[in-house]
N, C-alpha and C positions, 0 to 999 in steps of 0.2 A: 356491438361494443362501441361505446362513446369514445371520442378522441381522448378525453381525460383518462378513461380506463386503459386505453392503449398506451398512453404515456406512463401510467403507473406500472403496467406490465413490463415495458421496456426498462423502467427504472429498477424494478426488482431483479430482472435478468442481468442488468448492468452490475448490480451489487454482487450477484453470484459470480459473474465472469471476472469482475475487477477485484473484489475483496477476497474471494476464495483463494486464488493463487497467492495473493499478497500475504496471507497468513502463514504460508509455508516457505516463503523465500529464505528465511533464516534457517529453517530446518533442512532445506535441500543442501546447503553448503556445509552444514555441520556433519554431514554423512561422510565427507571425504577423509580418508585415513592416510593418504599420501598426496604428493603434489599432482600426479596425473589425475587422480580422482577429484581432487579439489578444483583443478582447472575445468574438468568436465562438469562438475557441479555448478560452477560459476557460469558456464555456457548455458546450462539448463535454466539457471536462475534468470539469465538475461532473456531467454525466450519466454519464460513465465511472466517476466516484468512487462512484456508487450501487452499481455492480457490485462494486467493491472492498469496500465496507462490508458488503454482503450476503454475498459470498463469504468475507470475513474472519470474520464472525460464525459462519457455518456451519463454517468451518475450526476455530474454537475449540471449538464445541459438539461436532462430530464427533471432533475430536482427543481431547478429554477423555472422550467416550463410549468411544472405543477404549481409553483408559487404564483406565476403570472396568470395561470388559468383560474386559480382559486386564491385571490389576494389576501383572504383572511388568514392564510397560512403564515404570512409575514407578521402577524400579530400573535402567533402562538409561540410560547417559549421553547417547546421541543424542536420546532422547525428552525427557528433562528439559531438556537444553540447548536443544532446539528450542522447547519450551514457554516457557522463560524468555526466549529471544530474541523469540519471538512476542509475549509480553506486553510486553516492552520496546518492540517496534515499535508495538504498539497505543498505548502510553503516549506515544510520540513525537508522535502526531497532535495530541492536545489540548494537550500540554505545550510542544512545540517548533514544530510546523508551523502550528497555528492562529494563534498570536500573530505569526508571520512572514508569514502569508498575508493577514491583515487589512489591513495597509498597502497591499499590492498590490491587493486588491479595492477599497479606498477610492480609490486612484489611478485605477483603471480606471473607477470610477463618476463621479469628479469631473473628470477631465482633459478639456479641450476641445482639439480639433485631431486631426490624423491622424498626426503624427510621434510615434513612441514616445519619451517623455521619458527622459533619462539616469537619472532617479530610479528608473524602472521597472527598468532593467538592474541598478542597484545592489541594489534590494530583491529582485528575482527571483534574482539570483546567490546570495544568502544562503539563500533558500528552497530553491532547487534543490540546494544543497550538502547540506542535511539530507534532502531527498527521495532523493538519490543514496545517502546513508548508509543510509537505510531499505531501499532496493533491495538494497544489499549484504547487509544482515541477512537479507532474504528469500531471497537466493541461497544464503547459508550454510544457512538452514533447509531449503531444497529439497535441497541436497547432503546434509545430515544424514539427511533422510527417505529418500533413495535409497540412500546408501551404508551407513547404520547402522554407522559405524566403531567405535563403542565403546558 
């Protein structure tokens, strides 16, 4: 196996490890029917997010390594578009998702009682909208990587 093929192999496994769990982060917390379940769901979500971060970091490193090993990739539209979309998706985390998740976390930490408050539904709806947008971006990236249309 050549070094290039080994990097491709790691890149593909990084996508599975990082993106797979990322697609279910929203689904996991939608399963909670009371505050105890919701808090538990968010703890699970946090543990899954570690896989997303590690896989995402490996994806970026291996993707750029592939580009440096094969510089012609930097002249293909699908590679450059995928890279730009990936960097945009990475930026969405701290710029968009983090500020919208902090009020949800604060509510989970401070709320007393078992009934999920209406405020949670309002806050989570906004957060999930942006998470779904990020998932669409990742689906586009995956399609570009598979099809290499341009």
